[in-house]
C-alpha positions in Angstrom: 108.6 93.0 -55.7 106.2 94.9 -58.4 106.2 93.7 -61.7 106.1 95.4 -65.0 103.2 98.3 -65.3 100.3 97.0 -67.4 98.1 98.5 -69.7 95.2 100.7 -68.6 92.1 98.7 -69.2 89.3 99.9 -71.6 86.1 98.2 -71.9 85.8 96.9 -75.5 82.5 99.0 -76.3 84.1 102.2 -75.4 86.7 101.0 -77.8 84.5 99.8 -80.4 82.9 103.9 -79.9 86.3 105.5 -80.6 87.2 103.1 -83.4 84.1 103.9 -84.8 84.2 107.6 -84.6 81.0 107.9 -82.3 83.2 108.6 -79.0 82.3 112.4 -77.8 85.7 112.4 -76.1 88.7 110.4 -77.8 91.3 112.3 -75.8 89.6 110.1 -72.6 90.8 106.9 -74.1 93.6 108.0 -76.8 96.7 109.6 -76.0 98.9 109.0 -72.8 97.2 108.1 -69.3 99.3 107.7 -66.2 98.6 105.2 -63.5 100.4 103.2 -61.3 104.2 102.8 -62.5 103.7 103.7 -65.7 101.3 105.4 -68.7 99.1 104.0 -70.9 99.7 105.6 -74.7 97.2 104.2 -77.1 96.9 105.7 -80.7 94.1 105.0 -83.3 95.9 103.9 -86.6 93.4 101.7 -88.6 95.9 100.6 -91.5 98.9 100.7 -89.7 101.2 97.4 -89.8 103.3 98.4 -86.8 103.4 101.3 -84.0 106.2 102.0 -82.1 106.3 104.6 -79.1 109.9 106.6 -79.0 110.3 108.5 -75.6 112.3 110.6 -74.3 114.4 109.9 -70.9 117.9 110.5 -69.7 120.9 109.1 -72.0 122.3 105.7 -71.2 125.0 103.7 -72.4 122.1 101.5 -74.0 120.1 104.9 -75.1 122.7 107.6 -75.6 120.5 109.8 -77.4 117.8 109.4 -74.7 115.0 108.2 -76.7 113.5 104.8 -75.9 111.3 102.4 -78.2 108.3 100.8 -77.2 106.2 98.4 -79.2 102.7 98.8 -79.2 100.5 95.9 -79.3 97.5 96.2 -81.5 94.1 96.3 -79.3 91.0 96.4 -81.3 89.9 97.7 -84.7 93.0 99.9 -85.5 93.4 100.8 -81.5 97.5 100.0 -80.6 97.7 100.4 -76.6 101.5 100.2 -75.2 103.1 101.0 -71.6 105.7 103.8 -70.9 107.6 103.2 -67.9 107.7 106.4 -65.1 111.0 107.3 -63.8 111.8 106.0 -60.4 110.2 109.1 -58.1 108.1 110.5 -60.7 104.4 111.4 -60.4 101.4 110.0 -62.0 101.2 113.6 -63.9 104.8 113.4 -64.9 104.5 112.2 -68.6 107.8 111.8 -71.0 107.8 113.4 -74.0 107.3 110.9 -77.4 106.6 110.5 -80.3 104.4 108.2 -82.6 106.1 105.9 -85.2 103.5 104.3 -87.2 104.4 102.0 -90.6 102.8 101.2 -93.6 102.7 97.4 -95.4 105.3 95.0 -95.2 109.0 94.3 -96.5 109.8 96.6 -99.5 106.8 98.4 -99.6 106.7 99.1 -96.0 106.4 102.8 -95.1 107.2 104.8 -91.8 106.1 108.1 -90.4 107.1 109.6 -87.3 104.5 112.4 -85.9 103.4 113.8 -82.1 100.6 112.2 -81.0 97.5 114.5 -81.6 95.6 113.2 -78.0 98.7 114.3 -75.5 98.1 117.8 -76.0 95.7 120.1 -73.9 93.0 121.9 -75.3 93.8 125.3 -76.7 90.9 127.3 -76.1 90.3 128.2 -72.7 87.4 128.3 -70.5 86.7 131.8 -70.4 86.7 131.1 -74.3 84.2 128.3 -74.2 81.9 130.5 -71.5 81.8 133.2 -73.9 81.1 130.9 -76.8 78.2 129.7 -75.1 77.1 133.0 -74.3 77.3 134.1 -77.8 79.2 137.0 -76.9 83.0 135.9 -78.5 83.9 139.0 -80.2 87.0 137.8 -81.5 85.5 134.3 -82.3 87.7 133.7 -85.5 90.8 133.6 -83.1 89.8 130.3 -81.0 87.1 128.7 -83.8 88.6 127.5 -87.1 92.0 126.4 -88.0 95.0 128.2 -86.6 99.1 127.4 -86.5 99.8 126.8 -82.6 103.0 126.2 -81.2 103.0 124.2 -77.8 106.3 124.1 -75.9 108.0 121.0 -75.9 108.2 119.0 -72.4 111.8 118.9 -70.4 114.4 119.4 -73.3 112.2 118.4 -76.2 111.7 121.2 -79.1 108.3 123.1 -79.5 106.0 121.4 -80.9 104.4 123.2 -84.6 100.5 121.9 -85.8 97.2 123.1 -86.6 94.5 123.6 -84.0 90.8 122.8 -85.3 87.6 123.7 -83.6 84.0 123.7 -84.5 80.9 124.6 -83.2 78.8 121.7 -83.4 76.2 121.6 -80.3 74.0 118.6 -81.0 76.8 116.6 -83.1 76.8 112.9 -81.7 80.5 112.9 -83.2 83.3 114.6 -85.3 86.5 113.9 -87.5 89.0 116.0 -89.1 89.2 114.5 -92.5 92.0 115.9 -94.8 95.1 116.0 -96.9 97.4 115.0 -93.9 95.4 111.9 -93.2 94.9 110.7 -96.9 91.7 111.8 -96.1 90.5 109.1 -93.5 88.6 111.0 -90.6 88.9 107.9 -88.5 92.2 108.9 -87.4 91.6 112.3 -85.9 88.5 111.9 -83.7 87.7 115.7 -81.9 86.7 116.1 -78.7 83.7 117.6 -77.2 84.6 120.6 -74.5 81.9 120.3 -72.2 78.7 121.6 -72.9 79.9 124.4 -75.4 79.3 123.0 -78.2 82.8 123.0 -79.6 84.6 120.3 -80.5 88.5 120.1 -80.8 91.7 118.8 -82.0 95.5 120.0 -82.2 97.1 118.0 -85.1 101.0 118.5 -84.6 103.2 118.8 -88.2 100.5 120.4 -89.6 101.1 124.0 -90.8 99.7 126.1 -93.5 98.5 124.9 -96.7 97.0 121.9 -95.2 93.4 121.1 -96.7 90.5 119.4 -94.5 87.0 119.0 -94.0 85.0 118.0 -91.0 83.2 114.8 -90.5 79.9 115.5 -88.7 77.7 112.8 -86.8 74.3 114.5 -87.0 71.9 114.2 -84.2 70.1 112.7 -87.1 72.5 109.8 -87.2 74.2 110.6 -90.2 77.6 111.6 -91.4 78.1 114.5 -93.2 81.0 116.4 -94.6 81.3 120.0 -94.0 83.7 123.0 -94.9 84.9 124.8 -91.9 81.8 127.7 -91.2 85.3 129.7 -89.8 87.9 129.2 -92.1 89.7 132.2 -93.8 90.8 130.4 -96.8 89.2 127.8 -99.2 89.4 126.2 -102.4 88.8 127.6 -105.5 85.3 126.5 -106.5 83.9 123.7 -107.3 86.3 122.6 -105.2 85.0 122.9 -101.1 87.8 121.9 -98.8 88.6 124.1 -96.3 92.7 125.7 -96.2 94.3 126.3 -93.2 96.1 129.8 -93.6 98.5 131.8 -91.4 98.6 135.4 -92.1 102.4 136.9 -92.7 101.3 139.9 -94.3 103.1 143.5 -93.0 100.8 146.4 -93.6 102.1 149.4 -94.6 98.4 151.5 -93.8 99.8 152.9 -90.6 99.1 156.3 -91.5 95.6 155.6 -93.0 94.6 153.3 -89.7 95.9 155.8 -87.5 93.9 158.9 -89.3 91.0 156.5 -89.4 90.6 155.8 -85.8 90.8 159.9 -84.9 87.4 160.0 -86.9 85.3 158.2 -84.5 81.8 157.2 -84.4 80.4 160.0 -86.9 83.8 160.4 -89.1 82.1 160.2 -92.3 79.3 162.6 -92.4 81.1 165.6 -92.6 83.7 164.2 -95.1 83.7 163.4 -98.8 82.5 160.2 -100.1 82.4 159.3 -103.5 82.1 155.6 -103.8 83.0 153.5 -106.8 81.2 150.0 -106.5 83.4 147.1 -108.0 82.9 143.5 -108.6 86.2 142.2 -108.8 85.5 139.5 -111.1 84.4 141.5 -113.8 86.3 144.9 -113.9 89.0 143.4 -115.5 88.4 139.6 -116.5 91.1 137.2 -114.8 92.9 139.2 -112.9 94.7 138.2 -109.0 94.3 140.6 -105.8 97.9 141.4 -106.6 97.3 142.7 -110.5 94.3 144.6 -108.8 96.0 146.5 -106.7 98.2 147.4 -109.5 95.8 148.2 -112.2 92.3 149.0 -110.1 94.1 150.9 -107.2 95.8 153.6 -110.1 92.6 153.7 -111.9 90.2 154.4 -109.4 92.6 157.1 -108.1 92.8 158.6 -111.0 89.2 159.0 -111.1 89.3 160.7 -107.9 87.0 158.7 -105.9 87.5 158.5 -102.3 86.0 154.9 -101.8 85.4 152.0 -103.4 82.8 149.4 -102.8 83.4 145.7 -103.1 80.9 143.7 -104.1 80.9 140.3 -101.7 84.7 139.1 -101.7 83.6 136.4 -98.8 83.6 133.0 -100.6 80.6 131.7 -102.6 80.3 128.7 -105.1 78.3 130.1 -107.5 79.4 133.1 -109.7 76.3 134.5 -110.8 74.9 134.7 -107.2 77.9 137.6 -107.8 78.8 136.9 -103.7 75.2 136.9 -102.1 74.8 133.3 -101.4 77.6 132.9 -99.1 79.1 129.4 -98.0 82.4 130.4 -95.9 81.8 133.8 -94.2 85.3 134.3 -93.2 87.5 133.2 -96.0 88.4 135.6 -98.7 87.1 134.9 -102.3 89.7 132.2 -103.5 89.2 133.1 -107.2 91.3 136.0 -106.9 94.2 134.1 -104.6 94.8 133.7 -101.2 93.7 136.4 -97.9 97.2 138.0 -97.8 96.7 138.9 -101.6 93.3 140.7 -101.1 95.0 142.4 -97.4 97.3 143.6 -100.2 94.8 145.4 -102.6 93.2 146.7 -99.4 96.7 148.3 -98.4 97.6 149.5 -101.8 93.8 151.5 -101.7 95.0 152.9 -98.3 98.3 154.3 -99.4 96.3 155.9 -102.1 94.2 157.6 -99.9 91.1 155.5 -100.8 88.9 153.9 -98.3 87.5 150.2 -98.8 83.9 149.2 -98.2 82.7 145.4 -98.2 79.5 144.2 -99.0 78.1 142.2 -96.5 75.6 139.6 -96.7 74.0 138.6 -92.9 70.4 137.8 -93.7 70.7 134.5 -95.5 73.0 132.2 -96.6 73.4 129.4 -99.4 72.0 126.3 -99.2 74.7 124.0 -100.4 75.0 120.9 -98.3 78.3 121.0 -97.6 78.3 124.2 -96.0 76.2 125.7 -93.2 73.0 124.5 -93.6 71.7 121.7 -91.4 75.5 121.7 -89.9 75.2 119.4 -87.1 72.4 117.2 -88.5 69.5 119.7 -87.9 69.1 123.3 -88.7 71.7 125.4 -86.5 72.8 128.4 -88.6 69.3 128.5 -90.4 66.2 129.3 -88.1 64.5 126.2 -87.6 60.6 127.4 -88.4 60.4 127.6 -92.0 58.0 130.8 -92.0 61.6 132.6 -90.7 64.4 130.4 -91.6 63.6 130.5 -95.6 63.5 133.0 -98.2 61.4 132.4 -100.9 62.4 135.3 -102.9 66.1 134.4 -103.2 66.2 130.5 -102.5 68.0 130.8 -99.4 68.4 130.1 -95.4 67.8 132.9 -93.3 70.0 132.9 -90.1 68.5 132.1 -86.6 68.5 136.0 -85.8 67.2 134.6 -81.9 70.0 132.1 -81.4 73.0 134.3 -79.5 75.7 132.0 -81.0 74.4 132.3 -84.3 74.3 136.1 -84.0 77.7 136.1 -82.4 79.1 134.5 -85.5 77.7 137.2 -87.8 78.8 140.4 -85.7 82.1 138.9 -84.9 82.2 138.5 -88.8 82.1 142.4 -88.9 84.6 142.8 -87.0 86.8 140.3 -88.1 87.0 141.7 -91.7 87.5 145.5 -90.3 90.3 144.5 -88.0 91.9 141.6 -89.7 91.2 143.4 -93.1 91.7 146.6 -92.7 88.0 147.3 -94.4 86.8 150.7 -93.4 83.0 150.0 -93.6 80.4 147.3 -94.1 77.4 147.8 -96.6 74.9 145.4 -95.2 72.6 144.0 -97.6 69.0 143.1 -97.7 68.2 145.1 -93.9 64.5 145.3 -95.0 64.5 141.2 -95.7 65.7 141.0 -92.2 63.6 143.7 -89.8 60.2 142.5 -91.3 58.5 139.0 -91.0 56.2 139.5 -94.1 59.0 140.8 -96.2 58.2 138.9 -99.9 55.2 136.4 -97.9 51.6 136.6 -98.5 49.1 136.3 -95.6 49.1 133.1 -93.3 53.1 132.6 -94.1 54.3 134.4 -91.4 53.3 134.9 -87.7 53.1 138.0 -85.6 55.9 138.3 -83.2 54.8 138.5 -79.5 53.7 141.9 -79.9 51.5 141.1 -82.6 53.2 143.1 -85.0 55.2 142.1 -88.5 58.8 143.4 -86.9 61.6 141.2 -86.3 62.6 141.4 -83.1 65.7 139.5 -83.4 67.0 141.1 -86.4 66.1 144.1 -84.8 68.6 142.7 -81.8 71.1 141.4 -83.9 71.7 144.4 -86.1 72.1 146.7 -83.0 74.5 144.3 -81.8 76.5 144.4 -84.6 76.7 148.0 -84.6 77.2 149.1 -81.2 80.0 146.3 -81.3 81.7 147.5 -84.7 81.6 151.0 -83.3 83.0 150.2 -80.3 86.0 148.1 -81.2 86.7 149.3 -84.7 86.4 153.6 -84.4 86.4 155.3 -87.7 84.4 152.8 -89.7 81.1 153.1 -91.1 78.1 151.0 -91.6 75.6 151.4 -94.1 72.1 149.7 -94.5 70.7 148.6 -97.9 67.3 149.0 -96.4 64.2 150.2 -98.8 61.0 151.1 -96.5 60.8 154.0 -94.2 62.0 152.0 -90.7 62.3 154.9 -88.5 66.2 155.3 -86.5 68.0 153.3 -89.1 71.2 155.8 -88.7 70.2 156.4 -85.2 72.4 155.5 -82.4 71.7 152.2 -80.4 71.8 154.4 -77.5 68.9 156.3 -78.5 67.1 153.3 -80.0 68.0 153.1 -83.4 69.6 150.8 -85.3 73.1 152.6 -85.2 73.9 152.3 -89.0 76.4 154.9 -90.1 74.5 155.7 -93.2 71.4 154.5 -95.5 71.1 153.8 -99.0 68.7 156.1 -100.4 66.5 154.0 -102.5 63.6 156.3 -102.7 66.4 158.9 -104.3 67.3 156.5 -106.5 64.0 155.2 -108.1 62.7 158.9 -108.4 65.8 160.3 -110.0 66.2 157.0 -112.4 62.4 157.3 -113.2 62.9 161.2 -114.1 65.7 160.9 -116.3 64.4 158.0 -118.5 61.6 160.5 -119.6 61.9 162.4 -122.4 62.3 165.8 -121.9 59.4 167.2 -123.5 57.3 165.2 -120.6 59.5 165.7 -117.7 57.6 169.0 -116.8 55.0 167.0 -115.6 57.2 164.6 -113.3 59.3 167.8 -111.9 58.4 166.5 -108.6 60.6 163.2 -109.2 63.6 165.3 -108.0 62.6 167.6 -105.6 60.9 165.0 -103.7 63.8 163.6 -101.7 64.5 167.2 -99.9 61.6 166.5 -98.3 63.2 163.8 -95.8 67.0 164.2 -96.8 67.8 164.9 -93.7 65.3 162.2 -91.6 68.5 160.0 -91.7 72.2 159.9 -93.2 72.1 158.8 -97.1 74.0 157.7 -99.4 72.8 158.3 -103.1 73.3 154.7 -105.0 73.4 154.0 -108.6 74.3 150.6 -107.9 74.8 147.4 -109.5 71.0 146.2 -108.9 70.4 149.4 -111.6 72.1 148.0 -115.1 70.9 144.1 -114.7 68.4 142.1 -115.5 67.1 143.9 -118.9 66.8 147.8 -117.0 69.9 148.4 -119.3 72.7 150.7 -118.7 73.0 153.8 -116.9 73.4 155.4 -120.4 70.4 153.7 -122.3 68.1 154.7 -119.5 68.1 158.4 -121.3 65.9 158.8 -124.4 66.8 160.9 -127.5 69.9 160.3 -129.9 73.2 159.2 -128.7 74.5 162.4 -128.4 71.4 163.3 -125.9 71.9 160.1 -123.9 76.0 161.0 -123.5 74.5 164.7 -122.0 72.3 163.3 -120.2 74.4 161.1 -118.4 77.1 163.9 -117.7 74.1 166.3 -116.2 72.8 163.3 -113.9 76.2 162.5 -112.4 76.7 166.3 -111.8 73.7 166.5 -110.2 73.8 163.7 -108.2 77.0 164.7 -106.7 75.7 168.2 -105.6 73.1 166.7 -104.2 72.9 166.2 -100.1 74.3 162.8 -99.3 76.9 160.6 -100.5 77.4 159.2 -103.8 77.8 155.7 -105.1 78.0 154.6 -108.8 78.5 151.2 -109.9 81.9 150.8 -112.5 81.1 151.7 -115.9 78.8 154.2 -115.1 82.4 156.9 -115.9 82.8 154.8 -119.2 79.1 155.2 -120.5 79.0 151.8 -120.8 76.6 150.8 -123.7 75.3 147.2 -122.5 73.8 146.4 -119.0 76.3 144.8 -116.7 77.1 140.8 -116.4 79.2 139.6 -114.5 80.3 137.1 -116.9 82.0 139.7 -119.0 84.2 142.8 -118.4 83.5 146.2 -118.7 83.6 147.7 -122.6 86.8 149.1 -122.1 87.3 149.8 -125.6 84.7 152.7 -125.4 87.6 154.7 -123.8 88.8 155.0 -127.8 85.6 156.9 -128.3 86.1 160.5 -127.6 82.6 160.9 -126.6 83.0 158.4 -124.2 86.4 159.4 -123.3 84.5 163.1 -122.3 82.7 161.0 -119.9 85.3 159.5 -118.2 87.1 163.0 -118.2 83.9 164.7 -116.6 83.7 161.9 -114.0 87.3 162.9 -113.3 86.9 166.6 -113.0 83.4 166.7 -111.3 85.3 164.1 -108.2 87.9 166.7 -108.1 85.6 169.8 -107.5 83.4 167.6 -105.3 86.7 166.8 -102.9 87.8 170.3 -102.9 84.9 171.8 -102.2 83.8 171.2 -98.5 80.1 172.7 -99.5 79.6 169.5 -101.2 79.9 166.9 -98.0 80.6 168.8 -94.8 76.8 169.4 -94.3 75.3 166.6 -96.1 73.2 165.4 -93.2 72.5 168.9 -91.9 69.6 171.2 -93.8 71.9 174.5 -93.0 74.0 172.5 -96.0 71.3 173.2 -98.8 69.0 175.9 -99.9 66.8 175.7 -103.5 67.2 178.2 -105.5 65.4 177.6 -108.4 62.5 174.3 -107.4 59.9 174.9 -109.4 60.4 175.9 -112.8 58.9 172.2 -114.2 58.6 174.2 -117.8 62.2 174.4 -117.9 63.6 171.5 -116.0 66.0 173.8 -114.2 66.9 172.6 -110.8 68.8 175.1 -108.5 70.2 175.2 -105.2 73.4 176.2 -103.1 75.5 174.1 -101.1 77.5 175.5 -98.0 79.9 174.3 -95.6 78.6 176.3 -92.6 81.8 178.4 -92.4 82.0 181.9 -93.1 83.2 182.5 -96.8 84.9 185.2 -95.3 86.8 183.1 -93.3 87.4 180.1 -96.1 84.6 178.7 -95.9 82.8 177.6 -99.3 79.4 178.2 -101.3 78.5 176.2 -104.4 75.5 176.9 -106.7 74.3 173.9 -108.6 71.8 174.5 -111.8 70.9 171.8 -114.1 69.1 171.9 -117.4 67.5 168.8 -117.9 65.6 169.7 -120.9 67.1 169.6 -124.5 67.3 173.2 -125.6 69.8 176.0 -124.0 68.5 178.9 -121.7 70.8 181.7 -122.7 69.4 184.5 -120.8 68.3 182.5 -117.6 67.8 184.7 -114.9 69.6 183.2 -111.7 69.3 184.4 -108.0 72.8 183.6 -106.2 73.1 183.5 -102.7 75.7 186.3 -102.9 77.1 189.1 -105.4 80.4 189.4 -106.4 82.5 187.0 -108.8 81.2 183.4 -109.3 83.8 180.7 -111.3 82.2 178.3 -113.4 84.0 175.5 -112.0 82.3 172.7 -113.9 80.5 172.6 -116.9 79.2 169.3 -117.8 78.8 170.6 -121.7 82.2 171.8 -122.4 83.1 170.6 -125.8 86.4 168.7 -124.2 83.8 166.3 -122.5 81.7 166.0 -125.9 79.1 168.5 -125.0 78.1 171.9 -126.9 80.5 174.3 -125.4 77.6 176.6 -124.0 78.7 178.4 -121.1 79.4 181.4 -119.3 83.1 182.1 -120.5 84.4 180.6 -117.0 82.6 182.7 -114.3 79.6 185.1 -113.9 79.7 188.6 -112.4 76.5 188.7 -110.1 75.5 192.4 -109.6 74.4 193.9 -105.7 70.6 192.3 -106.5 72.0 188.8 -106.3 70.6 187.9 -109.3 72.3 187.2 -112.8 71.5 186.0 -116.2 73.8 183.0 -116.6 74.0 180.6 -119.9 72.4 177.2 -119.4 73.0 174.3 -121.8 71.0 171.4 -122.7 71.3 168.6 -120.6 74.0 170.0 -118.6 74.6 170.5 -115.1 76.3 173.7 -114.1 78.4 174.5 -110.9 79.7 178.2 -109.7 81.8 178.6 -106.8 82.4 182.1 -105.2 85.7 183.3 -106.0 88.1 183.6 -103.4 
């Protein structure tokens, strides 16, 4: 007669390694292990006073509810073990459903918890997932790594088991544990298992749901334990706290019509559409607002002004507000200063419902050095390039990603897809592209090593950017990527299929520098710098451009856009209005930083909100109204945007009248005016004197309506104009009144 089944033995060294969190596969020791006639169950409960396993069997007179209790014996350093009998005729694989009852303390202070055993569940990642992760080709990485609320079907008659699956990529780690509020921040109870050679560590923890706070404890290759935030966390504690938070989105989108329309526009859907972008720093637009409050206030404000898009400075979690979001620690987590991730979803949803696109500023070129985040993640450089000549950004004091490591590139391009798919963002403005492209960026001779061809191009970064753009445009039709790139690198907006980097647009930093340099000059000196506003047209169609007047131009002593102009306050306000209308008529899409529409006096600082009180002043309110009217005329006039990237959409009418400081050109949409096409003539007088009878050649005779005049008295101007229209004779030349420091738009009457 066979005796009772005995505990399956495990050697003392292995038990010690598991108890110390040093074993790479705790599931090989902990949890249920079938053997002859029974199932040995081991659990790790270092501080327990007693542990009982209750398993499910057929109801009997002795156990009418079908649950049988087996007391476990303390075996070694917090590991408890016992044997569950198998039913007669059952195979070794037939492990009964069970739960673990753990008691702490004695007598009146005894506390008991009943939980499912994390070590009785199969991995939540499949072989295909692990293979793709290893190859660096998992385009939906966020769906398998990180923390995900998960449901396992119950065994037999047992109910389903809800919990959270944790998974992290740490290929050189010796051991990884989950330290969390659900284990009283004692990670010893939850060691993770390494899944083959993938570098992924995984653990499903039952009874843990949304809202749980956690970190990973990682024993690095250097033998040092570190506490790390989850690189794939979608929610994080508000700084200065650093824990990750389990988040399970319940948001129901209401922007179906917008998303359907977006997808229909395809790969190049933005070049022939209006794009007037309002750049926003959420924390200083108005101080103290949540995502939900911004959904109420910002959406209406931007809609009233008529902008087609907003661009948010980085909304990814970052610890230091003074970095403006450009030193990121959690790339997949929305900034918790303003609420939870579903709050950001609401804000974007509301913008879409108001007909406003959303572009997110994205920072794949470098990352924050905080020791609790990505830096030396598994005890050595992992996300950062291990070569300090390539892995350290001297100018910004941050780490540079290892673009030669496929899983690191995967982390980044999957992150791009994440924001576009999960948050319905319509585009990404990619920060610091120039710093990624060149090995000698901000480095002196001797501080960098040439590539394999002897050049200064970062070939791995080029591969990443091409891979990112190709993936984004294939997976998410209708979105756009925009490069902040300040050099003459060829083919930034050329498709990857033709050897380009594959961006949809590139910031025109040359135009920005030249045009701001021009308006800073006193009008009497502008004649000698007339070319600064014409030179951009010599290369305007070499790339698809956005004209950027961003936050970078109104900080660090540069002054506000208003204060760049010389002269008294009237001249400054007039120059600002004229400049904005000139910019909006110029080939290229437009971007302006918040505050320009108020004629903000002080330069921007993230620690204070915009000077909203300026709207109580008539002159500043006039600039606000002018911005609204510029956007309205822009959106209703296809000539201003339909052919932004084609030479046929532009023709100089006056490019060489330097002495008068006058610029005039015509914009076309490529459609015959007799068939509904539009023509618009833009004339700017950047002198401080009006030109009362200025002879101007128009592209066609007839009646031309004056649809915009930035010198209108309603905007705070002097009121010089053309009484609403100009009649152009058959010669095509008419005399027009050009106000001082003003832009006038004429549109052919329909």
